[in-house]
DSSP file (Angstrom, degrees, kcal/mol; ACC not computed):
  #  RESIDUE AA STRUCTURE BP1 BP2  ACC     N-H-->O    O-->H-N    N-H-->O    O-->H-N    TCO  KAPPA ALPHA  PHI   PSI    X-CA   Y-CA   Z-CA
    1    1 A M              0   0    0      0, 0.0    64,-2.3     0, 0.0    65,-0.7   0.000 360.0 360.0 360.0 136.9   -2.8   15.3   -9.9
    2    2 A K  B     -A   64   0A   0     62,-0.2    62,-0.2    63,-0.1    59,-0.1  -0.874 360.0-109.5-118.4 149.4   -0.9   14.4   -6.8
    3    3 A T        -     0   0    0     60,-1.9    59,-2.6    -2,-0.3     2,-0.3  -0.328  21.7-140.5 -72.9 156.6   -1.0   11.2   -4.8
    4    4 A K        -     0   0    0     57,-0.2     2,-0.2    58,-0.1    55,-0.1  -0.842  42.8 -82.9-108.0 153.6   -2.4   11.0   -1.3
    5    5 A K        +     0   0    0     -2,-0.3     2,-0.4    53,-0.1    56,-0.1  -0.411  64.7 170.2 -58.5 119.8   -0.7    8.8    1.3
    6    6 A T  E     -B   59   0B   0     53,-2.0    53,-3.9    -2,-0.2     2,-0.5  -0.996  30.9-144.6-139.6 139.7   -2.0    5.3    0.6
    7    7 A V  E     -B   58   0B   0     -2,-0.4     2,-0.4    51,-0.2    51,-0.2  -0.920  20.3-165.5-103.8 127.4   -1.0    1.9    1.8
    8    8 A I  E     -B   57   0B   0     49,-3.0    49,-2.1    -2,-0.5     2,-0.4  -0.895   3.3-163.3-112.8 146.1   -1.3   -0.9   -0.7
    9    9 A K  E     +B   56   0B   0     -2,-0.4     2,-0.3    47,-0.2    47,-0.2  -0.974  11.8 171.6-128.0 142.0   -1.2   -4.6    0.0
   10   10 A Q  E     -B   55   0B   0     45,-2.5    45,-3.4    -2,-0.4     2,-0.5  -0.992  30.8-125.6-150.1 137.3   -0.6   -7.3   -2.5
   11   11 A K  E     -B   54   0B   0     -2,-0.3     2,-0.4    43,-0.2    43,-0.2  -0.734  29.0-162.1 -83.9 133.2   -0.1  -11.1   -2.3
   12   12 A L  E     -B   53   0B   0     41,-3.2    41,-2.7    -2,-0.5     2,-0.4  -0.929   5.4-150.6-115.9 140.2    3.2  -12.2   -3.9
   13   13 A N  E     -BC  52  38B   0     25,-3.2    25,-2.8    -2,-0.4     2,-0.6  -0.930   6.1-147.1-111.1 133.6    4.0  -15.7   -4.9
   14   14 A I  E     -BC  51  37B   0     37,-3.3    36,-2.3    -2,-0.4    37,-1.2  -0.894  22.0-163.3-101.3 121.3    7.5  -17.0   -5.0
   15   15 A W  E     -BC  49  36B   0     21,-3.2    21,-2.0    -2,-0.6     2,-0.7  -0.834  20.3-145.3-109.5 140.6    8.0  -19.6   -7.8
   16   16 A A  E     -BC  48  35B   0     32,-2.7    32,-2.3    -2,-0.4    19,-0.2  -0.932  27.7-168.6 -96.9 116.3   10.7  -22.1   -8.4
   17   17 A I  E     - C   0  34B   0     17,-3.4    17,-2.4    -2,-0.7    30,-0.1  -0.911  22.7-113.5-113.3 130.2   11.0  -22.2  -12.2
   18   18 A P  E     - C   0  33B   0      0, 0.0    15,-0.3     0, 0.0    29,-0.1  -0.290  35.0-108.1 -62.5 143.4   13.0  -25.0  -13.9
   19   19 A Q        -     0   0    0     13,-2.5     2,-0.1    12,-0.1    14,-0.0  -0.345  39.2-108.3 -63.1 149.6   16.2  -23.8  -15.8
   20   20 A G     >  -     0   0    0      1,-0.1     4,-2.4    -2,-0.0     5,-0.2  -0.308  27.7-103.8 -76.8 166.9   16.0  -23.9  -19.5
   21   21 A T  H  > S+     0   0    0      1,-0.2     4,-2.5     2,-0.2     5,-0.2   0.889 119.3  56.5 -57.9 -43.5   17.7  -26.4  -21.7
   22   22 A Y  H  > S+     0   0    0      1,-0.2     4,-2.3     2,-0.2     5,-0.2   0.932 109.6  44.5 -55.9 -49.8   20.4  -23.8  -22.8
   23   23 A T  H  > S+     0   0    0      1,-0.2     4,-2.3     2,-0.2     7,-0.2   0.924 112.8  50.6 -63.5 -44.3   21.4  -23.1  -19.2
   24   24 A M  H  < S+     0   0    0     -4,-2.4    -1,-0.2     1,-0.2    -2,-0.2   0.879 114.9  44.3 -61.8 -37.7   21.4  -26.8  -18.2
   25   25 A E  H  < S+     0   0    0     -4,-2.5    -1,-0.2    -5,-0.2    -2,-0.2   0.849 122.4  35.9 -73.5 -35.2   23.6  -27.7  -21.2
   26   26 A N  H  < S+     0   0    0     -4,-2.3    -2,-0.2    -5,-0.2    -3,-0.2   0.588 124.9  36.7 -99.7 -11.3   26.0  -24.7  -20.8
   27   27 A D    ><  +     0   0    0     -4,-2.3     3,-2.5    -5,-0.2    -1,-0.2  -0.624  60.9 175.2-139.1  77.8   26.2  -24.5  -17.0
   28   28 A P  T 3  S+     0   0    0      0, 0.0    -1,-0.1     0, 0.0    -4,-0.1   0.705  80.3  58.6 -60.8 -17.2   26.1  -28.0  -15.6
   29   29 A D  T 3  S+     0   0    0     -3,-0.1    -5,-0.1     2,-0.0    -2,-0.0   0.485  80.1 114.5 -89.0  -2.6   26.6  -26.5  -12.0
   30   30 A A  S <  S-     0   0    0     -3,-2.5   -11,-0.1    -7,-0.2    -3,-0.1  -0.410  76.6-106.9 -68.1 142.7   23.5  -24.4  -12.2
   31   31 A P        -     0   0    0      0, 0.0   -12,-0.1     0, 0.0    -1,-0.1  -0.318  27.6-116.5 -62.6 154.0   20.8  -25.3   -9.8
   32   32 A P  S    S+     0   0    0      0, 0.0   -13,-2.5     0, 0.0     2,-0.3   0.715  95.7  38.1 -68.6 -18.9   17.8  -27.0  -11.4
   33   33 A F  E     -C   18   0B   0    -15,-0.3     2,-0.3    14,-0.0   -17,-0.1  -0.927  62.5-160.4-128.4 152.1   15.4  -24.1  -10.5
   34   34 A Y  E     -C   17   0B   0    -17,-2.4   -17,-3.4    -2,-0.3     2,-0.4  -0.889  26.3-119.8-121.1 162.4   15.7  -20.3  -10.3
   35   35 A F  E     +C   16   0B   0     -2,-0.3     2,-0.3   -19,-0.2   -19,-0.2  -0.816  28.1 176.2-111.8 142.8   13.3  -18.2   -8.3
   36   36 A E  E     -C   15   0B   0    -21,-2.0   -21,-3.2    -2,-0.4     2,-0.5  -0.989  24.3-135.0-138.8 147.4   10.9  -15.4   -9.3
   37   37 A V  E     +C   14   0B   0     -2,-0.3     2,-0.3   -23,-0.2   -23,-0.2  -0.901  32.5 173.2-101.3 129.8    8.4  -13.3   -7.5
   38   38 A K  E     -C   13   0B   0    -25,-2.8   -25,-3.2    -2,-0.5     4,-0.1  -0.943  36.8-146.8-135.6 156.3    5.0  -12.9   -9.3
   39   39 A T  S    S+     0   0    0     -2,-0.3     2,-0.2   -27,-0.2   -28,-0.1   0.475  87.4  35.6 -97.3  -5.3    1.7  -11.5   -8.5
   40   40 A D  S    S-     0   0    0    -27,-0.1   -27,-0.1     1,-0.1     2,-0.1  -0.703 104.0 -60.8-134.3-174.2   -0.2  -14.0  -10.6
   41   41 A M        -     0   0    0     -2,-0.2     2,-0.6     1,-0.1    -2,-0.1  -0.431  41.5-139.9 -73.8 146.5    0.1  -17.7  -11.5
   42   42 A C        -     0   0    0     -2,-0.1     5,-0.1     1,-0.1     7,-0.1  -0.943  14.8-172.2-110.5 115.9    3.1  -18.9  -13.3
   43   43 A W        +     0   0    0     -2,-0.6     2,-0.1     2,-0.1    -1,-0.1   0.209  35.3 134.3 -98.9  16.2    2.2  -21.4  -16.0
   44   44 A N  S >  S-     0   0    0      1,-0.1     3,-2.3     2,-0.1     2,-0.2  -0.436  70.1 -98.4 -62.4 137.9    5.7  -22.5  -17.0
   45   45 A T  T 3  S+     0   0    0      1,-0.3    -1,-0.1    -2,-0.1     3,-0.1  -0.382 109.2  11.7 -58.8 122.7    5.9  -26.3  -17.2
   46   46 A G  T 3  S+     0   0    0      1,-0.3    -1,-0.3    -2,-0.2    -2,-0.1   0.395  89.8 145.8  90.9  -3.2    7.3  -27.6  -14.1
   47   47 A A    <   -     0   0    0     -3,-2.3     2,-0.4   -30,-0.1    -1,-0.3  -0.395  33.6-154.8 -68.1 145.2    7.1  -24.3  -12.1
   48   48 A V  E     -B   16   0B   0    -32,-2.3   -32,-2.7    -3,-0.1     2,-0.9  -0.984  14.7-137.4-128.8 124.3    6.3  -24.8   -8.4
   49   49 A N  E     +B   15   0B   0     -2,-0.4   -34,-0.2   -34,-0.2     3,-0.1  -0.694  32.5 171.0 -77.2 106.5    4.6  -22.2   -6.2
   50   50 A I  E     +     0   0B   0    -36,-2.3     2,-0.3    -2,-0.9    -1,-0.2   0.682  55.0   6.9 -98.7 -18.3    6.8  -22.5   -3.1
   51   51 A H  E     -B   14   0B   0    -37,-1.2   -37,-3.3     2,-0.0     2,-0.4  -0.967  51.9-153.7-164.2 144.7    5.7  -19.6   -0.9
   52   52 A E  E     +B   13   0B   0     -2,-0.3     2,-0.4   -39,-0.2   -39,-0.2  -0.979  19.9 178.8-121.0 136.4    3.1  -16.9   -0.7
   53   53 A V  E     -B   12   0B   0    -41,-2.7   -41,-3.2    -2,-0.4     2,-0.6  -0.990  28.7-123.9-138.3 144.9    3.7  -13.6    1.2
   54   54 A E  E     -B   11   0B   0     -2,-0.4     2,-0.4   -43,-0.2   -43,-0.2  -0.784  28.1-159.3 -88.7 125.4    1.7  -10.5    1.8
   55   55 A F  E     -B   10   0B   0    -45,-3.4   -45,-2.5    -2,-0.6     2,-0.4  -0.848   8.8-173.8-105.6 139.4    3.6   -7.4    0.6
   56   56 A S  E     +B    9   0B   0     -2,-0.4     2,-0.3   -47,-0.2   -47,-0.2  -0.999   7.8 167.2-136.5 134.3    2.7   -3.9    2.0
   57   57 A A  E     -B    8   0B   0    -49,-2.1   -49,-3.0    -2,-0.4     2,-0.5  -0.975  27.4-129.7-142.5 155.4    4.0   -0.6    0.8
   58   58 A E  E     -B    7   0B   0     -2,-0.3   -51,-0.2   -51,-0.2   -53,-0.1  -0.919  10.6-146.4-110.7 130.0    3.1    3.0    1.4
   59   59 A I  E     -B    6   0B   0    -53,-3.9   -53,-2.0    -2,-0.5    -2,-0.0  -0.840  29.8-128.0 -89.4 122.2    2.7    5.5   -1.5
   60   60 A P    >   -     0   0    0      0, 0.0     3,-0.7     0, 0.0     2,-0.2  -0.263  22.8-102.3 -72.0 159.0    3.9    8.8   -0.1
   61   61 A E  T 3  S+     0   0    0      1,-0.2   -57,-0.2   -56,-0.1   -58,-0.0  -0.538  95.7  32.7 -76.9 141.4    1.7   11.9   -0.4
   62   62 A G  T 3   +     0   0    0    -59,-2.6     2,-0.4     1,-0.3    -1,-0.2   0.507  66.4 148.9  98.0   5.1    2.5   14.5   -3.0
   63   63 A I    <   -     0   0    0     -3,-0.7   -60,-1.9     1,-0.1     2,-0.9  -0.612  49.2-127.7 -71.9 126.6    3.9   12.6   -6.0
   64   64 A D  B  >  -A    2   0A   0     -2,-0.4     4,-2.3   -62,-0.2   -62,-0.2  -0.671  21.7-167.9 -78.8 104.8    3.0   14.4   -9.2
   65   65 A I  H  > S+     0   0    0    -64,-2.3     4,-2.5    -2,-0.9    -1,-0.2   0.861  84.8  54.1 -65.2 -37.7    1.4   11.6  -11.3
   66   66 A T  H  > S+     0   0    0    -65,-0.7     4,-2.3     2,-0.2    -1,-0.2   0.929 110.0  47.5 -64.2 -43.9    1.4   13.7  -14.5
   67   67 A Y  H  > S+     0   0    0      1,-0.2     4,-2.5     2,-0.2    -2,-0.2   0.926 112.8  48.5 -60.0 -46.2    5.2   14.3  -14.1
   68   68 A K  H  X S+     0   0    0     -4,-2.3     4,-2.6     2,-0.2    -2,-0.2   0.865 109.3  53.5 -64.7 -35.4    5.8   10.5  -13.4
   69   69 A A  H  X S+     0   0    0     -4,-2.5     4,-2.7     2,-0.2     5,-0.2   0.938 110.7  46.5 -63.6 -44.9    3.6    9.6  -16.5
   70   70 A I  H  X S+     0   0    0     -4,-2.3     4,-2.4     1,-0.2    -2,-0.2   0.915 113.2  49.5 -61.8 -42.8    5.8   11.9  -18.7
   71   71 A E  H  X S+     0   0    0     -4,-2.5     4,-1.9     2,-0.2    -2,-0.2   0.907 112.9  47.5 -61.6 -43.7    8.9   10.4  -17.2
   72   72 A T  H  X S+     0   0    0     -4,-2.6     4,-2.3     2,-0.2    -2,-0.2   0.919 112.8  47.3 -64.9 -46.2    7.6    6.9  -17.8
   73   73 A L  H  X S+     0   0    0     -4,-2.7     4,-2.6     2,-0.2    -2,-0.2   0.849 109.1  54.8 -65.8 -35.6    6.6    7.6  -21.4
   74   74 A T  H  X S+     0   0    0     -4,-2.4     4,-2.0    -5,-0.2    -1,-0.2   0.912 109.6  47.2 -63.8 -41.3   10.0    9.2  -22.1
   75   75 A E  H  X S+     0   0    0     -4,-1.9     4,-2.0     2,-0.2    -2,-0.2   0.913 111.1  51.2 -66.1 -40.5   11.8    6.1  -20.9
   76   76 A A  H  X S+     0   0    0     -4,-2.3     4,-2.3     1,-0.2    -2,-0.2   0.918 109.3  51.2 -60.9 -43.7    9.5    3.9  -23.0
   77   77 A K  H  X S+     0   0    0     -4,-2.6     4,-2.6     1,-0.2    -1,-0.2   0.902 108.3  51.5 -59.6 -42.8   10.2    6.1  -26.0
   78   78 A K  H  X S+     0   0    0     -4,-2.0     4,-2.3     1,-0.2    -1,-0.2   0.892 110.6  48.6 -62.3 -40.2   14.0    5.7  -25.5
   79   79 A R  H  X S+     0   0    0     -4,-2.0     4,-2.3     2,-0.2    -2,-0.2   0.902 111.8  48.1 -68.0 -40.4   13.7    1.9  -25.3
   80   80 A V  H  X S+     0   0    0     -4,-2.3     4,-2.6     2,-0.2    -2,-0.2   0.910 112.7  49.6 -65.2 -42.0   11.6    1.8  -28.5
   81   81 A Q  H  X S+     0   0    0     -4,-2.6     4,-2.5     2,-0.2    -2,-0.2   0.911 110.9  49.3 -63.1 -42.9   14.1    4.0  -30.2
   82   82 A A  H  X S+     0   0    0     -4,-2.3     4,-2.3     2,-0.2    -2,-0.2   0.912 112.7  46.7 -63.4 -43.5   17.0    1.9  -29.1
   83   83 A E  H  X S+     0   0    0     -4,-2.3     4,-2.3     2,-0.2    -2,-0.2   0.906 112.5  50.3 -67.4 -39.8   15.3   -1.3  -30.2
   84   84 A A  H  X S+     0   0    0     -4,-2.6     4,-2.6     2,-0.2    -2,-0.2   0.917 109.6  51.3 -61.9 -41.4   14.4    0.3  -33.6
   85   85 A H  H  X S+     0   0    0     -4,-2.5     4,-2.6     2,-0.2    -2,-0.2   0.923 109.3  50.3 -60.1 -45.2   18.0    1.4  -34.0
   86   86 A R  H  X S+     0   0    0     -4,-2.3     4,-2.1     1,-0.2    -1,-0.2   0.923 112.5  47.3 -57.5 -44.2   19.3   -2.2  -33.3
   87   87 A Q  H  X S+     0   0    0     -4,-2.3     4,-2.3     1,-0.2    -2,-0.2   0.885 110.7  51.4 -67.2 -38.8   16.9   -3.6  -35.9
   88   88 A I  H  X S+     0   0    0     -4,-2.6     4,-2.7     2,-0.2    -1,-0.2   0.914 109.1  51.0 -63.4 -42.4   17.9   -0.9  -38.5
   89   89 A V  H  X S+     0   0    0     -4,-2.6     4,-2.1     1,-0.2    -2,-0.2   0.912 110.3  49.3 -60.7 -43.1   21.5   -1.8  -38.0
   90   90 A D  H  X S+     0   0    0     -4,-2.1     4,-2.1     2,-0.2    -1,-0.2   0.910 112.5  47.4 -62.8 -42.0   20.8   -5.5  -38.5
   91   91 A I  H  X S+     0   0    0     -4,-2.3     4,-2.4     1,-0.2    -2,-0.2   0.890 109.8  52.9 -68.4 -38.3   18.8   -4.7  -41.7
   92   92 A E  H  X S+     0   0    0     -4,-2.7     4,-2.7     2,-0.2    -1,-0.2   0.891 108.1  51.6 -62.8 -39.0   21.6   -2.4  -43.0
   93   93 A K  H  X S+     0   0    0     -4,-2.1     4,-2.7     2,-0.2    -2,-0.2   0.923 109.6  49.5 -63.2 -43.7   24.1   -5.3  -42.4
   94   94 A M  H  X S+     0   0    0     -4,-2.1     4,-2.2     2,-0.2    -2,-0.2   0.918 111.9  48.7 -61.7 -41.8   21.8   -7.7  -44.4
   95   95 A I  H  X S+     0   0    0     -4,-2.4     4,-2.0     2,-0.2    -2,-0.2   0.930 111.9  48.3 -64.0 -44.5   21.5   -5.1  -47.2
   96   96 A N  H  X S+     0   0    0     -4,-2.7     4,-1.1     1,-0.2    -2,-0.2   0.905 110.0  52.1 -62.7 -40.5   25.3   -4.6  -47.3
   97   97 A N  H  X S+     0   0    0     -4,-2.7     4,-0.6     1,-0.2     3,-0.3   0.895 110.0  49.2 -62.7 -40.0   25.9   -8.3  -47.4
   98   98 A L  H >< S+     0   0    0     -4,-2.2     3,-0.8     1,-0.2    -1,-0.2   0.855 106.1  56.9 -67.0 -34.4   23.5   -8.7  -50.3
   99   99 A M  H 3< S+     0   0    0     -4,-2.0    -1,-0.2     1,-0.2    -2,-0.2   0.768 102.4  56.2 -67.8 -24.8   25.3   -5.9  -52.2
  100  100 A Y  H 3< S+     0   0    0     -4,-1.1    -1,-0.2    -3,-0.3    -2,-0.2   0.634  83.1 105.5 -82.3 -14.4   28.5   -7.8  -51.9
  101  101 A L    <<  -     0   0    0     -3,-0.8     2,-0.4    -4,-0.6    -3,-0.0  -0.404  66.7-137.9 -65.3 141.5   27.1  -10.9  -53.6
  102  102 A E        -     0   0    0     -2,-0.1     2,-0.5     2,-0.0    -2,-0.1  -0.831   3.9-139.1-103.0 141.1   28.3  -11.3  -57.2
  103  103 A H        -     0   0    0     -2,-0.4     2,-0.7     2,-0.0    -2,-0.0  -0.872  14.6-148.5 -98.6 127.6   26.1  -12.3  -60.0
  104  104 A D    >   -     0   0    0     -2,-0.5     3,-0.6     1,-0.1     4,-0.1  -0.852  16.0-177.6-101.6 113.0   27.7  -14.8  -62.4
  105  105 A D  G >   +     0   0    0     -2,-0.7     3,-1.4     1,-0.2    -1,-0.1   0.460  63.3  94.3 -85.7  -1.1   26.5  -14.5  -65.9
  106  106 A D  G 3  S+     0   0    0      1,-0.3    -1,-0.2     2,-0.1    -2,-0.0   0.710  74.5  66.4 -65.0 -20.0   28.6  -17.4  -67.2
  107  107 A D  G X  S-     0   0    0     -3,-0.6     3,-0.8     1,-0.0    -1,-0.3   0.784  90.5-146.0 -69.6 -28.0   25.7  -19.7  -66.7
  108  108 A N  T <  S-     0   0    0     -3,-1.4    -2,-0.1     1,-0.2    -3,-0.1   0.874  74.1 -47.4  57.2  40.6   23.6  -18.1  -69.4
  109  109 A G  T 3         0   0    0      1,-0.1    -1,-0.2    -4,-0.0    -3,-0.1   0.521 360.0 360.0  84.4   5.6   20.5  -18.8  -67.4
  110  110 A R    <         0   0    0     -3,-0.8    -2,-0.1     0, 0.0    -1,-0.1   0.480 360.0 360.0 -92.1 360.0   21.3  -22.4  -66.6
């Protein structure tokens, strides 16, 4: 399936979101807010909707949606594999650390 030339319109909200405690403690020169664009409401405590803008973009004709779906899923697979690998490395470190612990029998169960 291929796309047809289509114009999409979406309202975007620009939010001022308060910096987290970590940022405020470790970067005293950081501004009190950072900005994010969202298509829905931002329910962070203290977030302020400062501006709404209408966004318009054209989807070009002829994009192969099946190919793009495969491309997207391949990228998702790579990310899942990378995260799983990071978790496996962390678990292996925990196992190795436990294997280095020594058991002291001098207590005789006390």
